[in-house]
C-alpha positions as protocol buffer text, in pm:
chain_id: "A"
residue {
  index: 1
  type: MET
  ca { x: 1957 y: 910 z: -5 }
}
residue {
  index: 2
  type: ILE
  ca { x: 1674 y: 910 z: -257 }
}
residue {
  index: 3
  type: PRO
  ca { x: 1725 y: 1166 z: -535 }
}
residue {
  index: 4
  type: GLU
  ca { x: 1465 y: 1439 z: -593 }
}
residue {
  index: 5
  type: THR
  ca { x: 1252 y: 1281 z: -862 }
}
residue {
  index: 6
  type: GLU
  ca { x: 883 y: 1272 z: -931 }
}
residue {
  index: 7
  type: LEU
  ca { x: 743 y: 959 z: -776 }
}
residue {
  index: 8
  type: LYS
  ca { x: 465 y: 769 z: -952 }
}
residue {
  index: 9
  type: ILE
  ca { x: 254 y: 469 z: -865 }
}
residue {
  index: 10
  type: ARG
  ca { x: 401 y: 145 z: -994 }
}
residue {
  index: 11
  type: ILE
  ca { x: 152 y: -91 z: -1159 }
}
residue {
  index: 12
  type: TYR
  ca { x: 112 y: -469 z: -1128 }
}
residue {
  index: 13
  type: GLY
  ca { x: 383 y: -632 z: -1333 }
}
residue {
  index: 14
  type: ASP
  ca { x: 655 y: -395 z: -1210 }
}
residue {
  index: 15
  type: LEU
  ca { x: 905 y: -616 z: -1028 }
}
residue {
  index: 16
  type: VAL
  ca { x: 965 y: -357 z: -756 }
}
residue {
  index: 17
  type: LEU
  ca { x: 622 y: -445 z: -610 }
}
residue {
  index: 18
  type: ARG
  ca { x: 743 y: -799 z: -532 }
}
residue {
  index: 19
  type: LYS
  ca { x: 1061 y: -700 z: -348 }
}
residue {
  index: 20
  type: LYS
  ca { x: 1076 y: -673 z: 30 }
}
residue {
  index: 21
  type: ALA
  ca { x: 1130 y: -322 z: 158 }
}
residue {
  index: 22
  type: ARG
  ca { x: 1439 y: -254 z: 367 }
}
residue {
  index: 23
  type: PRO
  ca { x: 1397 y: -124 z: 721 }
}
residue {
  index: 24
  type: VAL
  ca { x: 1506 y: 237 z: 764 }
}
residue {
  index: 25
  type: LYS
  ca { x: 1814 y: 247 z: 989 }
}
residue {
  index: 26
  type: ASP
  ca { x: 1865 y: 622 z: 1022 }
}
residue {
  index: 27
  type: VAL
  ca { x: 1559 y: 846 z: 1000 }
}
residue {
  index: 28
  type: GLY
  ca { x: 1633 y: 1180 z: 840 }
}
residue {
  index: 29
  type: PRO
  ca { x: 1476 y: 1455 z: 633 }
}
residue {
  index: 30
  type: GLY
  ca { x: 1477 y: 1226 z: 328 }
}
residue {
  index: 31
  type: GLN
  ca { x: 1215 y: 997 z: 480 }
}
residue {
  index: 32
  type: ALA
  ca { x: 994 y: 1290 z: 585 }
}
residue {
  index: 33
  type: ARG
  ca { x: 1014 y: 1424 z: 227 }
}
residue {
  index: 34
  type: ILE
  ca { x: 928 y: 1085 z: 77 }
}
residue {
  index: 35
  type: LEU
  ca { x: 634 y: 1038 z: 317 }
}
residue {
  index: 36
  type: SER
  ca { x: 500 y: 1382 z: 220 }
}
residue {
  index: 37
  type: GLN
  ca { x: 531 y: 1300 z: -151 }
}
residue {
  index: 38
  type: MET
  ca { x: 361 y: 964 z: -92 }
}
residue {
  index: 39
  type: SER
  ca { x: 74 y: 1139 z: 88 }
}
residue {
  index: 40
  type: ARG
  ca { x: 18 y: 1372 z: -208 }
}
residue {
  index: 41
  type: ILE
  ca { x: 23 y: 1078 z: -451 }
}
residue {
  index: 42
  type: MET
  ca { x: -220 y: 880 z: -234 }
}
residue {
  index: 43
  type: TYR
  ca { x: -466 y: 1171 z: -216 }
}
residue {
  index: 44
  type: ALA
  ca { x: -432 y: 1245 z: -589 }
}
residue {
  index: 45
  type: GLY
  ca { x: -518 y: 881 z: -665 }
}
residue {
  index: 46
  type: SER
  ca { x: -818 y: 884 z: -427 }
}
residue {
  index: 47
  type: GLY
  ca { x: -641 y: 622 z: -219 }
}
residue {
  index: 48
  type: ILE
  ca { x: -654 y: 567 z: 155 }
}
residue {
  index: 49
  type: GLY
  ca { x: -312 y: 407 z: 191 }
}
residue {
  index: 50
  type: LEU
  ca { x: 21 y: 382 z: 10 }
}
residue {
  index: 51
  type: ALA
  ca { x: 348 y: 198 z: 73 }
}
residue {
  index: 52
  type: ALA
  ca { x: 690 y: 310 z: -50 }
}
residue {
  index: 53
  type: PRO
  ca { x: 738 y: 10 z: -285 }
}
residue {
  index: 54
  type: GLN
  ca { x: 426 y: 128 z: -471 }
}
residue {
  index: 55
  type: VAL
  ca { x: 624 y: 436 z: -578 }
}
residue {
  index: 56
  type: GLY
  ca { x: 945 y: 243 z: -644 }
}
residue {
  index: 57
  type: ILE
  ca { x: 1120 y: 303 z: -312 }
}
residue {
  index: 58
  type: GLN
  ca { x: 1242 y: -6 z: -124 }
}
residue {
  index: 59
  type: GLN
  ca { x: 1216 y: 147 z: 223 }
}
residue {
  index: 60
  type: SER
  ca { x: 975 y: 47 z: 498 }
}
residue {
  index: 61
  type: LEU
  ca { x: 746 y: 352 z: 477 }
}
residue {
  index: 62
  type: ILE
  ca { x: 368 y: 378 z: 465 }
}
residue {
  index: 63
  type: VAL
  ca { x: 102 y: 649 z: 468 }
}
residue {
  index: 64
  type: ALA
  ca { x: -269 y: 609 z: 538 }
}
residue {
  index: 65
  type: ASP
  ca { x: -575 y: 828 z: 582 }
}
residue {
  index: 66
  type: ILE
  ca { x: -930 y: 691 z: 604 }
}
residue {
  index: 67
  type: GLY
  ca { x: -1068 y: 1040 z: 660 }
}
residue {
  index: 68
  type: THR
  ca { x: -971 y: 1067 z: 1027 }
}
residue {
  index: 69
  type: GLY
  ca { x: -621 y: 1207 z: 983 }
}
residue {
  index: 70
  type: LEU
  ca { x: -297 y: 1123 z: 807 }
}
residue {
  index: 71
  type: PHE
  ca { x: -62 y: 856 z: 941 }
}
residue {
  index: 72
  type: LYS
  ca { x: 302 y: 859 z: 826 }
}
residue {
  index: 73
  type: MET
  ca { x: 496 y: 556 z: 946 }
}
residue {
  index: 74
  type: ILE
  ca { x: 848 y: 423 z: 923 }
}
residue {
  index: 75
  type: ASN
  ca { x: 926 y: 55 z: 990 }
}
residue {
  index: 76
  type: PRO
  ca { x: 570 y: -44 z: 1092 }
}
residue {
  index: 77
  type: VAL
  ca { x: 538 y: -386 z: 1260 }
}
residue {
  index: 78
  type: ILE
  ca { x: 215 y: -551 z: 1374 }
}
residue {
  index: 79
  type: ILE
  ca { x: 262 y: -680 z: 1727 }
}
residue {
  index: 80
  type: LYS
  ca { x: -93 y: -796 z: 1802 }
}
residue {
  index: 81
  type: LYS
  ca { x: -393 y: -915 z: 1597 }
}
residue {
  index: 82
  type: GLU
  ca { x: -750 y: -989 z: 1708 }
}
residue {
  index: 83
  type: GLY
  ca { x: -1064 y: -1109 z: 1533 }
}
residue {
  index: 84
  type: LYS
  ca { x: -1138 y: -1132 z: 1162 }
}
residue {
  index: 85
  type: GLN
  ca { x: -1300 y: -920 z: 895 }
}
residue {
  index: 86
  type: THR
  ca { x: -1344 y: -978 z: 523 }
}
residue {
  index: 87
  type: ASN
  ca { x: -1370 y: -687 z: 281 }
}
residue {
  index: 88
  type: PRO
  ca { x: -1333 y: -632 z: -93 }
}
residue {
  index: 89
  type: GLU
  ca { x: -1004 y: -448 z: -142 }
}
residue {
  index: 90
  type: GLY
  ca { x: -869 y: -256 z: -435 }
}
residue {
  index: 91
  type: CYS
  ca { x: -516 y: -132 z: -478 }
}
residue {
  index: 92
  type: LEU
  ca { x: -366 y: 171 z: -648 }
}
residue {
  index: 93
  type: SER
  ca { x: -102 y: -64 z: -794 }
}
residue {
  index: 94
  type: VAL
  ca { x: -360 y: -316 z: -918 }
}
residue {
  index: 95
  type: PRO
  ca { x: -630 y: -87 z: -1062 }
}
residue {
  index: 96
  type: GLY
  ca { x: -955 y: -236 z: -1180 }
}
residue {
  index: 97
  type: ILE
  ca { x: -925 y: -543 z: -956 }
}
residue {
  index: 98
  type: CYS
  ca { x: -1113 y: -608 z: -630 }
}
residue {
  index: 99
  type: ILE
  ca { x: -1036 y: -910 z: -415 }
}
residue {
  index: 100
  type: LYS
  ca { x: -1211 y: -1020 z: -96 }
}
residue {
  index: 101
  type: VAL
  ca { x: -942 y: -1035 z: 172 }
}
residue {
  index: 102
  type: THR
  ca { x: -972 y: -1167 z: 526 }
}
residue {
  index: 103
  type: ARG
  ca { x: -763 y: -975 z: 777 }
}
residue {
  index: 104
  type: ALA
  ca { x: -751 y: -912 z: 1151 }
}
residue {
  index: 105
  type: LYS
  ca { x: -1030 y: -687 z: 1279 }
}
residue {
  index: 106
  type: LYS
  ca { x: -809 y: -520 z: 1541 }
}
residue {
  index: 107
  type: ILE
  ca { x: -434 y: -471 z: 1540 }
}
residue {
  index: 108
  type: THR
  ca { x: -166 y: -303 z: 1743 }
}
residue {
  index: 109
  type: LEU
  ca { x: 145 y: -188 z: 1564 }
}
residue {
  index: 110
  type: THR
  ca { x: 468 y: -16 z: 1645 }
}
residue {
  index: 111
  type: ALA
  ca { x: 650 y: 223 z: 1413 }
}
residue {
  index: 112
  type: LEU
  ca { x: 846 y: 543 z: 1398 }
}
residue {
  index: 113
  type: ASP
  ca { x: 675 y: 865 z: 1298 }
}
residue {
  index: 114
  type: ASP
  ca { x: 821 y: 1093 z: 1032 }
}
residue {
  index: 115
  type: THR
  ca { x: 1054 y: 1251 z: 1291 }
}
residue {
  index: 116
  type: GLY
  ca { x: 1188 y: 915 z: 1408 }
}
residue {
  index: 117
  type: LYS
  ca { x: 987 y: 909 z: 1733 }
}
residue {
  index: 118
  type: PRO
  ca { x: 854 y: 562 z: 1835 }
}
residue {
  index: 119
  type: VAL
  ca { x: 475 y: 526 z: 1829 }
}
residue {
  index: 120
  type: GLU
  ca { x: 229 y: 249 z: 1911 }
}
residue {
  index: 121
  type: ILE
  ca { x: -103 y: 255 z: 1729 }
}
residue {
  index: 122
  type: LYS
  ca { x: -417 y: 54 z: 1793 }
}
residue {
  index: 123
  type: ALA
  ca { x: -648 y: 25 z: 1495 }
}
residue {
  index: 124
  type: GLN
  ca { x: -967 y: -159 z: 1411 }
}
residue {
  index: 125
  type: ASP
  ca { x: -1204 y: -215 z: 1123 }
}
residue {
  index: 126
  type: LEU
  ca { x: -1113 y: -12 z: 810 }
}
residue {
  index: 127
  type: LEU
  ca { x: -796 y: 144 z: 955 }
}
residue {
  index: 128
  type: ALA
  ca { x: -668 y: -199 z: 1064 }
}
residue {
  index: 129
  type: CYS
  ca { x: -739 y: -328 z: 714 }
}
residue {
  index: 130
  type: VAL
  ca { x: -547 y: -40 z: 553 }
}
residue {
  index: 131
  type: PHE
  ca { x: -243 y: -84 z: 777 }
}
residue {
  index: 132
  type: GLN
  ca { x: -233 y: -459 z: 708 }
}
residue {
  index: 133
  type: HIS
  ca { x: -266 y: -401 z: 333 }
}
residue {
  index: 134
  type: GLU
  ca { x: 21 y: -150 z: 330 }
}
residue {
  index: 135
  type: ILE
  ca { x: 243 y: -369 z: 548 }
}
residue {
  index: 136
  type: ASP
  ca { x: 178 y: -651 z: 298 }
}
residue {
  index: 137
  type: HIS
  ca { x: 328 y: -424 z: 30 }
}
residue {
  index: 138
  type: LEU
  ca { x: 643 y: -392 z: 242 }
}
residue {
  index: 139
  type: GLN
  ca { x: 674 y: -772 z: 222 }
}
residue {
  index: 140
  type: GLY
  ca { x: 617 y: -782 z: -156 }
}
residue {
  index: 141
  type: LYS
  ca { x: 263 y: -917 z: -117 }
}
residue {
  index: 142
  type: LEU
  ca { x: -31 y: -793 z: -326 }
}
residue {
  index: 143
  type: ILE
  ca { x: -409 y: -839 z: -301 }
}
residue {
  index: 144
  type: VAL
  ca { x: -399 y: -1081 z: -595 }
}
residue {
  index: 145
  type: ASP
  ca { x: -207 y: -1321 z: -368 }
}
residue {
  index: 146
  type: TYR
  ca { x: -527 y: -1358 z: -162 }
}
residue {
  index: 147
  type: ALA
  ca { x: -741 y: -1449 z: -463 }
}
residue {
  index: 148
  type: SER
  ca { x: -896 y: -1794 z: -481 }
}
residue {
  index: 149
  type: ILE
  ca { x: -819 y: -2013 z: -781 }
}
residue {
  index: 150
  type: LEU
  ca { x: -1155 y: -1916 z: -935 }
}
residue {
  index: 151
  type: GLU
  ca { x: -1089 y: -1544 z: -878 }
}
residue {
  index: 152
  type: LYS
  ca { x: -741 y: -1580 z: -1031 }
}
residue {
  index: 153
  type: LEU
  ca { x: -895 y: -1735 z: -1342 }
}
residue {
  index: 154
  type: LYS
  ca { x: -1147 y: -1451 z: -1367 }
}
residue {
  index: 155
  type: ILE
  ca { x: -881 y: -1179 z: -1339 }
}
residue {
  index: 156
  type: LYS
  ca { x: -608 y: -1349 z: -1543 }
}
residue {
  index: 157
  type: LYS
  ca { x: -674 y: -1141 z: -1856 }
}
residue {
  index: 158
  type: ALA
  ca { x: -700 y: -814 z: -1661 }
}
residue {
  index: 159
  type: LEU
  ca { x: -370 y: -886 z: -1487 }
}
residue {
  index: 160
  type: ALA
  ca { x: -201 y: -958 z: -1820 }
}
residue {
  index: 161
  type: GLN
  ca { x: -326 y: -623 z: -1949 }
}
residue {
  index: 162
  type: LEU
  ca { x: -194 y: -447 z: -1639 }
}
residue {
  index: 163
  type: ARG
  ca { x: 149 y: -604 z: -1691 }
}
residue {
  index: 164
  type: LYS
  ca { x: 156 y: -455 z: -2041 }
}
residue {
  index: 165
  type: LYS
  ca { x: 34 y: -116 z: -1920 }
}
residue {
  index: 166
  type: ALA
  ca { x: 296 y: -115 z: -1643 }
}
residue {
  index: 167
  type: PHE
  ca { x: 559 y: -89 z: -1910 }
}
residue {
  index: 168
  type: TYR
  ca { x: 391 y: 86 z: -2205 }
}
residue {
  index: 169
  type: GLU
  ca { x: 132 y: 341 z: -2102 }
}
residue {
  index: 170
  type: ARG
  ca { x: -16 y: 547 z: -1824 }
}
residue {
  index: 171
  type: LEU
  ca { x: -352 y: 438 z: -1685 }
}
residue {
  index: 172
  type: SER
  ca { x: -654 y: 661 z: -1734 }
}
residue {
  index: 173
  type: GLU
  ca { x: -825 y: 811 z: -1431 }
}
residue {
  index: 174
  type: SER
  ca { x: -1138 y: 595 z: -1473 }
}
residue {
  index: 175
  type: GLU
  ca { x: -934 y: 276 z: -1439 }
}
residue {
  index: 176
  type: THR
  ca { x: -801 y: 379 z: -1099 }
}
residue {
  index: 177
  type: GLU
  ca { x: -1146 y: 421 z: -939 }
}
residue {
  index: 178
  type: SER
  ca { x: -1274 y: 66 z: -941 }
}
residue {
  index: 179
  type: CYS
  ca { x: -1310 y: -39 z: -579 }
}
residue {
  index: 180
  type: ARG
  ca { x: -1430 y: 129 z: -262 }
}
residue {
  index: 181
  type: LEU
  ca { x: -1106 y: 49 z: -79 }
}
residue {
  index: 182
  type: GLN
  ca { x: -823 y: 186 z: -291 }
}
residue {
  index: 183
  type: LEU
  ca { x: -516 y: 109 z: -82 }
}
């Protein structure tokens, strides 16, 4: 059971972002509450997706909304991928950084909804990108892991600053609005 605390977005440098999330074994009201809190945090940060590790919870939970309705998922697993797309992606946990990431253009995934009911979702384009990004978070993977050597050199200083900020100060609003796809 997760205690009633205010959740906040964890920033690059926080070790929780690199840990694999645990699958949820028994879905209960706690997960529905966490998913609702995550949704509010995502919207407040002008994001379009958020995974539980980004708020310090090591459970396999994600939320997403690209403007077509809110998805709340427990234990999402991609079962089919098709095609390729490359887009610049930002991340609420890595503010100020955009990385071009190649992902599947179409995916099919299975999950449980916030009541524990099994669902299968087919997604393409932006929604497929968001789901893949959030599922990466569940594996401890961040957009910076997709950066080329040259990109890593260019963002090295910014990442070092984020590591410091993760522990010492809250980010300003302007620093969280740096990329079109804030996931």
